[in-house]
C-alpha positions as a Markdown table, in Angstrom:
| # | Residue | x | y | z |
|---|---|---|---|---|
| 1 | Unk | 12.1 | 34.1 | -57.8 |
| 2 | Unk | 13.8 | 31.1 | -56.4 |
| 3 | Unk | 15.7 | 30.8 | -59.7 |
| 4 | Unk | 16.9 | 34.3 | -59.2 |
| 5 | Unk | 18.1 | 33.6 | -55.7 |
| 6 | Unk | 20.0 | 30.5 | -57.0 |
| 7 | Unk | 22.1 | 32.7 | -59.2 |
| 8 | Unk | 23.9 | 34.0 | -56.2 |
| 9 | Unk | 24.1 | 30.8 | -54.2 |
| 10 | Unk | 26.8 | 28.2 | -53.9 |
| 11 | Unk | 26.5 | 24.6 | -52.6 |
| 12 | Unk | 29.2 | 23.3 | -50.2 |
| 13 | Unk | 29.7 | 19.6 | -49.8 |
| 14 | Unk | 32.0 | 17.2 | -47.8 |
| 15 | Unk | 31.8 | 19.5 | -44.8 |
| 16 | Unk | 32.9 | 18.4 | -41.3 |
| 17 | Unk | 29.9 | 16.8 | -39.6 |
| 18 | Unk | 29.9 | 19.4 | -36.7 |
| 19 | Unk | 29.7 | 22.4 | -39.1 |
| 20 | Unk | 27.2 | 25.0 | -38.1 |
| 21 | Unk | 25.7 | 27.7 | -40.2 |
| 22 | Unk | 27.7 | 30.3 | -38.2 |
| 23 | Unk | 31.0 | 28.5 | -38.8 |
| 24 | Unk | 30.2 | 28.2 | -42.5 |
| 25 | Unk | 29.3 | 31.9 | -42.7 |
| 26 | Unk | 32.5 | 32.9 | -40.9 |
| 27 | Unk | 34.6 | 30.8 | -43.3 |
| 28 | Unk | 33.2 | 32.4 | -46.5 |
| 29 | Unk | 33.1 | 35.9 | -45.0 |
| 30 | Unk | 36.9 | 35.9 | -45.0 |
| 31 | Unk | 36.7 | 36.4 | -48.8 |
| 32 | Unk | 33.6 | 38.5 | -49.3 |
| 33 | Unk | 30.4 | 39.5 | -47.5 |
| 34 | Unk | 27.9 | 36.7 | -47.0 |
| 35 | Unk | 24.1 | 37.5 | -47.3 |
| 36 | Unk | 23.0 | 34.2 | -45.7 |
| 37 | Unk | 24.4 | 30.8 | -44.8 |
| 38 | Unk | 22.7 | 27.5 | -43.8 |
| 39 | Unk | 23.5 | 23.9 | -43.4 |
| 40 | Unk | 21.2 | 20.9 | -44.2 |
| 41 | Unk | 21.7 | 17.3 | -43.0 |
| 42 | Unk | 21.3 | 14.9 | -45.8 |
| 43 | Unk | 21.6 | 11.3 | -44.6 |
| 44 | Unk | 25.0 | 11.0 | -42.9 |
| 45 | Unk | 26.4 | 14.1 | -44.6 |
| 46 | Unk | 26.2 | 17.9 | -44.2 |
| 47 | Unk | 25.5 | 20.2 | -47.1 |
| 48 | Unk | 26.0 | 24.0 | -46.9 |
| 49 | Unk | 24.2 | 26.7 | -48.8 |
| 50 | Unk | 25.8 | 30.1 | -49.0 |
| 51 | Unk | 24.1 | 33.2 | -50.6 |
| 52 | Unk | 26.0 | 36.2 | -51.8 |
| 53 | Unk | 24.8 | 39.6 | -53.1 |
| 54 | Unk | 26.2 | 39.3 | -56.6 |
| 55 | Unk | 27.4 | 36.8 | -59.3 |
| 56 | Unk | 31.0 | 38.0 | -59.1 |
| 57 | Unk | 31.1 | 37.2 | -55.4 |
| 58 | Unk | 29.8 | 33.7 | -56.2 |
| 59 | Unk | 32.6 | 33.3 | -58.8 |
| 60 | Unk | 35.2 | 34.4 | -56.2 |
| 61 | Unk | 33.9 | 32.0 | -53.6 |
| 62 | Unk | 34.1 | 29.0 | -55.9 |
| 63 | Unk | 37.6 | 29.9 | -57.1 |
| 64 | Unk | 38.8 | 30.4 | -53.6 |
| 65 | Unk | 37.2 | 27.5 | -51.7 |
| 66 | Unk | 36.7 | 24.6 | -54.1 |
| 67 | Unk | 39.0 | 21.8 | -52.9 |
| 68 | Unk | 39.9 | 23.9 | -49.9 |
| 69 | Unk | 41.2 | 21.9 | -46.9 |
| 70 | Unk | 39.1 | 22.8 | -43.8 |
| 71 | Unk | 39.3 | 21.0 | -40.4 |
| 72 | Unk | 40.6 | 17.8 | -42.0 |
| 73 | Unk | 38.1 | 17.8 | -44.9 |
| 74 | Unk | 38.6 | 18.9 | -48.6 |
| 75 | Unk | 35.4 | 20.8 | -49.2 |
| 76 | Unk | 33.7 | 20.9 | -52.6 |
| 77 | Unk | 32.1 | 24.2 | -53.8 |
| 78 | Unk | 30.1 | 24.8 | -56.9 |
| 79 | Unk | 27.3 | 27.1 | -58.1 |
| 80 | Unk | 23.8 | 26.1 | -57.2 |
| 81 | Unk | 22.2 | 24.1 | -60.0 |
| 82 | Unk | 25.4 | 22.9 | -61.6 |
| 83 | Unk | 25.6 | 19.5 | -59.9 |
| 84 | Unk | 23.2 | 16.8 | -61.0 |
| 85 | Unk | 22.9 | 15.7 | -57.4 |
| 86 | Unk | 21.9 | 19.2 | -56.3 |
| 87 | Unk | 18.5 | 19.1 | -54.6 |
| 88 | Unk | 16.2 | 21.8 | -53.2 |
| 89 | Unk | 16.9 | 22.7 | -49.6 |
| 90 | Unk | 15.2 | 20.3 | -47.3 |
| 91 | Unk | 12.9 | 21.6 | -44.6 |
| 92 | Unk | 12.1 | 19.5 | -41.6 |
| 93 | Unk | 10.0 | 22.0 | -39.6 |
| 94 | Unk | 6.8 | 23.9 | -40.2 |
| 95 | Unk | 8.3 | 26.9 | -38.2 |
| 96 | Unk | 9.8 | 29.7 | -40.4 |
| 97 | Unk | 11.9 | 32.7 | -39.5 |
| 98 | Unk | 11.0 | 35.8 | -41.4 |
| 99 | Unk | 13.6 | 38.6 | -41.4 |
| 100 | Unk | 14.0 | 42.1 | -42.8 |
| 101 | Unk | 10.2 | 42.8 | -42.4 |
| 102 | Unk | 9.0 | 46.3 | -42.9 |
| 103 | Unk | 8.6 | 47.9 | -39.5 |
| 104 | Unk | 5.0 | 48.7 | -40.3 |
| 105 | Unk | 4.2 | 45.0 | -40.3 |
| 106 | Unk | 2.4 | 43.4 | -37.4 |
| 107 | Unk | 1.4 | 39.8 | -36.9 |
| 108 | Unk | -1.8 | 40.2 | -38.9 |
| 109 | Unk | -0.1 | 41.5 | -42.0 |
| 110 | Unk | 2.5 | 38.8 | -41.7 |
| 111 | Unk | -0.1 | 36.1 | -41.4 |
| 112 | Unk | -2.1 | 37.5 | -44.4 |
| 113 | Unk | 1.1 | 37.5 | -46.5 |
| 114 | Unk | 1.9 | 33.8 | -45.8 |
| 115 | Unk | -1.8 | 32.7 | -46.3 |
| 116 | Unk | -1.0 | 32.8 | -50.0 |
| 117 | Unk | 1.4 | 29.9 | -49.5 |
| 118 | Unk | -0.9 | 27.6 | -47.4 |
| 119 | Unk | -2.5 | 27.3 | -44.0 |
| 120 | Unk | -1.0 | 29.5 | -41.3 |
| 121 | Unk | -1.2 | 28.1 | -37.8 |
| 122 | Unk | 0.4 | 31.1 | -36.0 |
| 123 | Unk | 2.3 | 34.3 | -36.9 |
| 124 | Unk | 4.1 | 36.7 | -34.6 |
| 125 | Unk | 6.3 | 39.8 | -35.0 |
| 126 | Unk | 8.9 | 40.4 | -32.3 |
| 127 | Unk | 8.9 | 43.8 | -30.5 |
| 128 | Unk | 11.2 | 45.7 | -28.3 |
| 129 | Unk | 10.3 | 46.9 | -24.8 |
| 130 | Unk | 8.5 | 50.0 | -26.2 |
| 131 | Unk | 6.3 | 47.9 | -28.4 |
| 132 | Unk | 8.1 | 48.7 | -31.7 |
| 133 | Unk | 8.8 | 46.0 | -34.3 |
| 134 | Unk | 12.3 | 44.5 | -34.3 |
| 135 | Unk | 11.9 | 43.7 | -38.0 |
| 136 | Unk | 11.6 | 40.0 | -37.8 |
| 137 | Unk | 9.0 | 37.3 | -36.9 |
| 138 | Unk | 8.0 | 33.7 | -36.8 |
| 139 | Unk | 5.4 | 32.0 | -38.9 |
| 140 | Unk | 4.2 | 28.4 | -38.3 |
| 141 | Unk | 2.7 | 26.7 | -41.3 |
| 142 | Unk | 0.3 | 23.8 | -41.1 |
| 143 | Unk | 2.5 | 21.4 | -43.1 |
| 144 | Unk | 6.2 | 21.0 | -44.2 |
| 145 | Unk | 5.0 | 21.3 | -47.8 |
| 146 | Unk | 3.5 | 24.7 | -47.1 |
| 147 | Unk | 6.7 | 25.8 | -45.4 |
| 148 | Unk | 8.8 | 24.7 | -48.4 |
| 149 | Unk | 6.5 | 26.6 | -50.8 |
| 150 | Unk | 6.7 | 29.7 | -48.6 |
| 151 | Unk | 10.5 | 29.7 | -48.6 |
| 152 | Unk | 10.6 | 29.2 | -52.4 |
| 153 | Unk | 8.1 | 31.9 | -53.1 |
| 154 | Unk | 8.8 | 34.5 | -50.5 |
| 155 | Unk | 12.5 | 34.4 | -49.7 |
| 156 | Unk | 13.9 | 37.5 | -51.5 |
| 157 | Unk | 10.4 | 38.9 | -52.1 |
| 158 | Unk | 10.4 | 42.7 | -51.9 |
| 159 | Unk | 7.9 | 44.5 | -49.7 |
| 160 | Unk | 8.0 | 48.3 | -49.1 |
| 161 | Unk | 11.6 | 48.3 | -50.4 |
| 162 | Unk | 12.8 | 45.5 | -48.2 |
| 163 | Unk | 13.8 | 42.0 | -49.4 |
| 164 | Unk | 12.4 | 39.4 | -47.0 |
| 165 | Unk | 14.6 | 36.6 | -45.6 |
| 166 | Unk | 12.5 | 33.5 | -45.2 |
| 167 | Unk | 14.1 | 30.2 | -43.9 |
| 168 | Unk | 13.5 | 27.4 | -41.6 |
| 169 | Unk | 13.6 | 28.6 | -38.0 |
| 170 | Unk | 16.9 | 27.2 | -36.7 |
| 171 | Unk | 15.8 | 27.6 | -33.1 |
| 172 | Unk | 12.7 | 25.4 | -33.5 |
| 173 | Unk | 14.8 | 22.2 | -33.8 |
| 174 | Unk | 16.9 | 23.0 | -30.7 |
| 175 | Unk | 14.1 | 23.8 | -28.2 |
| 176 | Unk | 14.2 | 21.3 | -25.4 |
| 177 | Unk | 17.2 | 19.5 | -26.9 |
| 178 | Unk | 20.2 | 21.8 | -26.3 |
| 179 | Unk | 22.1 | 21.7 | -23.0 |
| 180 | Unk | 24.3 | 24.2 | -21.2 |
| 181 | Unk | 27.3 | 22.5 | -19.5 |
| 182 | Unk | 29.1 | 24.5 | -16.9 |
| 183 | Unk | 32.2 | 24.2 | -14.8 |
| 184 | Unk | 34.2 | 22.5 | -17.5 |
| 185 | Unk | 38.0 | 22.1 | -17.2 |
| 186 | Unk | 39.6 | 24.8 | -19.2 |
| 187 | Unk | 41.5 | 22.1 | -21.2 |
| 188 | Unk | 38.3 | 20.5 | -22.2 |
| 189 | Unk | 37.4 | 20.3 | -25.9 |
| 190 | Unk | 34.3 | 19.5 | -27.9 |
| 191 | Unk | 35.4 | 16.0 | -28.8 |
| 192 | Unk | 35.6 | 14.8 | -25.2 |
| 193 | Unk | 32.3 | 16.6 | -24.3 |
| 194 | Unk | 30.6 | 14.9 | -27.3 |
| 195 | Unk | 32.0 | 11.5 | -26.3 |
| 196 | Unk | 30.9 | 11.8 | -22.7 |
| 197 | Unk | 27.3 | 12.9 | -23.5 |
| 198 | Unk | 26.9 | 10.2 | -26.2 |
| 199 | Unk | 26.3 | 7.8 | -23.2 |
| 200 | Unk | 22.8 | 9.5 | -22.9 |
| 201 | Unk | 21.9 | 9.3 | -26.6 |
| 202 | Unk | 22.7 | 10.7 | -30.0 |
| 203 | Unk | 24.7 | 14.0 | -29.8 |
| 204 | Unk | 24.0 | 16.2 | -32.9 |
| 205 | Unk | 26.6 | 18.8 | -31.9 |
| 206 | Unk | 28.9 | 19.7 | -29.0 |
| 207 | Unk | 30.9 | 22.8 | -28.5 |
| 208 | Unk | 33.1 | 24.4 | -25.9 |
| 209 | Unk | 32.9 | 28.2 | -25.9 |
| 210 | Unk | 36.2 | 29.9 | -26.5 |
| 211 | Unk | 37.4 | 33.5 | -26.1 |
| 212 | Unk | 39.1 | 35.5 | -28.9 |
| 213 | Unk | 42.5 | 34.0 | -28.0 |
| 214 | Unk | 41.2 | 30.4 | -28.4 |
| 215 | Unk | 41.0 | 29.6 | -24.7 |
| 216 | Unk | 38.1 | 27.9 | -23.1 |
| 217 | Unk | 35.6 | 30.0 | -21.1 |
| 218 | Unk | 34.8 | 27.0 | -18.9 |
| 219 | Unk | 31.4 | 26.1 | -20.4 |
| 220 | Unk | 29.9 | 24.6 | -23.5 |
| 221 | Unk | 26.7 | 23.4 | -25.2 |
| 222 | Unk | 25.5 | 19.9 | -26.2 |
| 223 | Unk | 22.7 | 19.4 | -28.7 |
| 224 | Unk | 20.9 | 16.1 | -28.3 |
| 225 | Unk | 18.6 | 14.6 | -30.9 |
| 226 | Unk | 15.4 | 14.7 | -28.8 |
| 227 | Unk | 14.1 | 16.4 | -25.7 |
| 228 | Unk | 13.9 | 12.9 | -24.1 |
| 229 | Unk | 17.6 | 12.4 | -24.6 |
| 230 | Unk | 18.3 | 15.9 | -23.3 |
| 231 | Unk | 16.3 | 15.1 | -20.1 |
| 232 | Unk | 18.2 | 11.8 | -19.7 |
| 233 | Unk | 21.5 | 13.6 | -20.0 |
| 234 | Unk | 20.6 | 16.1 | -17.3 |
| 235 | Unk | 19.6 | 13.2 | -15.0 |
| 236 | Unk | 22.8 | 11.3 | -15.8 |
| 237 | Unk | 25.4 | 14.1 | -15.7 |
| 238 | Unk | 24.2 | 17.1 | -13.7 |
| 239 | Unk | 26.4 | 17.5 | -10.5 |
| 240 | Unk | 28.6 | 14.6 | -11.5 |
| 241 | Unk | 32.3 | 14.3 | -12.0 |
| 242 | Unk | 33.7 | 14.9 | -15.5 |
| 243 | Unk | 37.5 | 14.7 | -15.7 |
| 244 | Unk | 37.9 | 16.0 | -12.2 |
| 245 | Unk | 35.3 | 18.8 | -12.2 |
| 246 | Unk | 31.7 | 18.6 | -10.9 |
| 247 | Unk | 29.8 | 19.8 | -14.0 |
| 248 | Unk | 26.4 | 21.5 | -14.0 |
| 249 | Unk | 24.0 | 20.4 | -16.8 |
| 250 | Unk | 20.7 | 22.2 | -17.6 |
| 251 | Unk | 18.5 | 23.1 | -20.5 |
| 252 | Unk | 20.0 | 25.9 | -22.5 |
| 253 | Unk | 17.4 | 28.7 | -22.1 |
| 254 | Unk | 19.1 | 30.6 | -25.0 |
| 255 | Unk | 18.6 | 27.7 | -27.5 |
| 256 | Unk | 14.9 | 28.0 | -27.9 |
| 257 | Unk | 13.9 | 31.5 | -29.1 |
| 258 | Unk | 16.1 | 33.8 | -27.0 |
| 259 | Unk | 14.7 | 36.6 | -29.1 |
| 260 | Unk | 11.3 | 36.3 | -27.4 |
| 261 | Unk | 12.7 | 37.2 | -24.0 |
| 262 | Unk | 13.5 | 40.7 | -25.2 |
| 263 | Unk | 10.1 | 41.2 | -26.7 |
| 264 | Unk | 7.9 | 39.8 | -24.0 |
| 265 | Unk | 9.6 | 41.1 | -20.8 |
| 266 | Unk | 8.0 | 44.2 | -19.4 |
| 267 | Unk | 8.8 | 44.3 | -15.6 |
| 268 | Unk | 11.5 | 45.3 | -13.2 |
| 269 | Unk | 11.6 | 49.1 | -13.8 |
| 270 | Unk | 11.8 | 50.7 | -10.4 |
| 271 | Unk | 13.9 | 53.8 | -11.1 |
| 272 | Unk | 16.9 | 55.3 | -9.4 |
| 273 | Unk | 19.8 | 57.6 | -10.3 |
| 274 | Unk | 23.4 | 56.6 | -10.4 |
| 275 | Unk | 26.7 | 58.5 | -11.0 |
| 276 | Unk | 27.5 | 57.9 | -14.6 |
| 277 | Unk | 30.7 | 56.7 | -16.1 |
| 278 | Unk | 31.7 | 60.2 | -17.1 |
| 279 | Unk | 31.1 | 61.7 | -13.6 |
| 280 | Unk | 27.7 | 63.3 | -14.3 |
| 281 | Unk | 24.4 | 62.0 | -13.0 |
| 282 | Unk | 22.7 | 59.6 | -15.4 |
| 283 | Unk | 19.2 | 58.1 | -15.1 |
| 284 | Unk | 18.9 | 54.4 | -14.8 |
| 285 | Unk | 16.1 | 51.8 | -14.6 |
| 286 | Unk | 16.8 | 49.5 | -11.8 |
| 287 | Unk | 16.8 | 45.7 | -12.1 |
| 288 | Unk | 15.7 | 45.3 | -8.5 |
| 289 | Unk | 12.2 | 46.7 | -8.5 |
| 290 | Unk | 12.3 | 49.3 | -5.7 |
| 291 | Unk | 16.0 | 49.2 | -5.2 |
| 292 | Unk | 17.5 | 52.7 | -4.7 |
| 293 | Unk | 21.2 | 53.4 | -5.5 |
| 294 | Unk | 21.3 | 55.7 | -2.5 |
| 295 | Unk | 21.3 | 52.5 | -0.4 |
| 296 | Unk | 24.5 | 51.1 | -1.8 |
| 297 | Unk | 28.1 | 52.2 | -1.3 |
| 298 | Unk | 31.3 | 51.5 | -3.2 |
| 299 | Unk | 32.3 | 49.0 | -0.5 |
| 300 | Unk | 29.3 | 46.8 | -1.2 |
| 301 | Unk | 30.5 | 44.6 | -4.0 |
| 302 | Unk | 32.3 | 45.2 | -7.2 |
| 303 | Unk | 30.8 | 46.7 | -10.4 |
| 304 | Unk | 31.7 | 45.8 | -13.9 |
| 305 | Unk | 30.6 | 47.5 | -17.1 |
| 306 | Unk | 29.2 | 45.4 | -19.9 |
| 307 | Unk | 29.1 | 47.3 | -23.2 |
| 308 | Unk | 27.7 | 46.9 | -26.7 |
| 309 | Unk | 24.6 | 45.0 | -25.6 |
| 310 | Unk | 21.6 | 45.2 | -27.9 |
| 311 | Unk | 19.4 | 48.2 | -27.2 |
| 312 | Unk | 16.4 | 45.9 | -26.5 |
| 313 | Unk | 18.3 | 44.2 | -23.6 |
| 314 | Unk | 16.9 | 44.9 | -20.1 |
| 315 | Unk | 18.2 | 44.0 | -16.7 |
| 316 | Unk | 16.5 | 40.6 | -16.8 |
| 317 | Unk | 18.0 | 39.5 | -20.1 |
| 318 | Unk | 21.4 | 40.7 | -18.9 |
| 319 | Unk | 21.0 | 38.8 | -15.7 |
| 320 | Unk | 20.0 | 35.6 | -17.6 |
| 321 | Unk | 23.1 | 36.0 | -19.8 |
| 322 | Unk | 25.4 | 36.4 | -16.9 |
| 323 | Unk | 23.9 | 33.4 | -15.0 |
| 324 | Unk | 24.2 | 31.3 | -18.2 |
| 325 | Unk | 28.0 | 31.8 | -17.9 |
| 326 | Unk | 28.0 | 30.2 | -14.5 |
| 327 | Unk | 28.4 | 33.5 | -12.8 |
| 328 | Unk | 26.5 | 34.7 | -9.7 |
| 329 | Unk | 25.6 | 38.4 | -9.9 |
| 330 | Unk | 24.4 | 40.3 | -6.9 |
| 331 | Unk | 22.3 | 42.5 | -9.3 |
| 332 | Unk | 22.3 | 43.7 | -12.8 |
| 333 | Unk | 21.2 | 47.0 | -14.4 |
| 334 | Unk | 21.0 | 48.6 | -17.8 |
| 335 | Unk | 21.6 | 52.3 | -18.5 |
| 336 | Unk | 18.6 | 54.3 | -19.8 |
| 337 | Unk | 18.6 | 57.9 | -20.8 |
| 338 | Unk | 15.1 | 59.4 | -21.0 |
| 339 | Unk | 13.3 | 56.5 | -22.6 |
| 340 | Unk | 16.2 | 55.2 | -24.7 |
| 341 | Unk | 18.6 | 52.4 | -23.8 |
| 342 | Unk | 22.3 | 53.4 | -24.0 |
| 343 | Unk | 23.7 | 50.0 | -25.0 |
| 344 | Unk | 25.6 | 49.2 | -21.8 |
| 345 | Unk | 24.9 | 47.9 | -18.3 |
| 346 | Unk | 26.3 | 47.3 | -14.8 |
| 347 | Unk | 26.7 | 43.9 | -13.2 |
| 348 | Unk | 27.6 | 43.8 | -9.5 |
| 349 | Unk | 29.5 | 40.9 | -7.8 |
| 350 | Unk | 30.3 | 40.3 | -4.1 |
| 351 | Unk | 34.0 | 39.9 | -4.7 |
| 352 | Unk | 36.7 | 41.2 | -7.0 |
| 353 | Unk | 37.6 | 37.6 | -7.9 |
| 354 | Unk | 34.1 | 37.1 | -9.2 |
| 355 | Unk | 34.2 | 40.3 | -11.1 |
| 356 | Unk | 37.5 | 39.4 | -12.8 |
| 357 | Unk | 36.1 | 36.0 | -13.7 |
| 358 | Unk | 33.0 | 37.7 | -15.3 |
| 359 | Unk | 35.2 | 40.0 | -17.3 |
| 360 | Unk | 37.1 | 37.1 | -18.7 |
| 361 | Unk | 33.9 | 35.3 | -19.7 |
| 362 | Unk | 32.0 | 38.3 | -21.0 |
| 363 | Unk | 34.7 | 40.1 | -22.9 |
| 364 | Unk | 34.4 | 39.4 | -26.7 |
| 365 | Unk | 31.4 | 37.1 | -26.0 |
| 366 | Unk | 29.0 | 37.2 | -28.9 |
| 367 | Unk | 25.4 | 37.9 | -27.9 |
| 368 | Unk | 22.6 | 38.4 | -30.4 |
| 369 | Unk | 25.1 | 39.2 | -33.2 |
| 370 | Unk | 27.1 | 41.7 | -31.0 |
| 371 | Unk | 30.6 | 41.2 | -29.5 |
| 372 | Unk | 30.4 | 42.4 | -25.9 |
| 373 | Unk | 33.1 | 44.1 | -24.0 |
| 374 | Unk | 33.5 | 44.1 | -20.2 |
| 375 | Unk | 35.8 | 46.0 | -17.8 |
| 376 | Unk | 35.9 | 47.1 | -14.2 |
| 377 | Unk | 33.8 | 50.2 | -13.4 |
| 378 | Unk | 36.2 | 53.0 | -12.5 |
């Protein structure tokens, strides 16, 4: 099975050191749809692996991108298995992400499946707020060797008409190591951020979050090599001056497994009714326990609408997201009709200036694979 998967894979070498799997996927998606992309650190270099759905797409990718100049590097692209130096994908963690699971699968079925590859320490399937499977899960194997075997044997394996995606859990290596850096100057770029945080230890990756026009949103992330270095960076830099701004540095709560927050949260559902965006009355689930909309008036703060949020998102996840962007919401709420989420929510701010700043930061922000939109509530 692993040989079959390789037919539709390309290997990408001589990549810029800061290349992430998402940037690699975005690059190759400009030519044809990408099934999966990953990056592996090999010594001092970064190697990319990109998987397509068919052989003709592999051919097109090689012809288009071999010797392509990208961010100052001339990248090398070839079919998997054609280079003598090509090696199996290296796995450094025992934690595996399992995607495209049948919705009938629970943690027990998932664990039983992976037992054929070695000792399973833990298995879990993520669920939405109604207890239904989201179609993906995490499996922790006892050893790296077992994890490698599971990827080789089960990635692409078909169950109930669905081809599994099995890979190293990207989030496991970031937990406790990635930092959120807020209140950056809008002129700041990743290079200066990385240089500054290198004083605390080895910086694996630094990034400044940009909007769709390429302008900074005023915050970024820094991935340190170890949790100890991340803690040291917080102690050194939180509430300190960086190029004329007092920055806030804290652990990035979205860098661990942000998926779990949507599956484990069950609280905060005191109900109230609100006038909907089309003028009729729409049912909501309040994000403030017993808060009643009849107690608020249009003069108390400014509402913005945040749309295209995942249907599993509840007020707490929306609040966490907004606060992550260095915003201070008075309250957040998510629209529910009957028992179903409608895919949008309301965030209330005390002033119009705060609301406008929130719109700038949230509009076109990518959250769990969706590009959000934000606007003032009419």
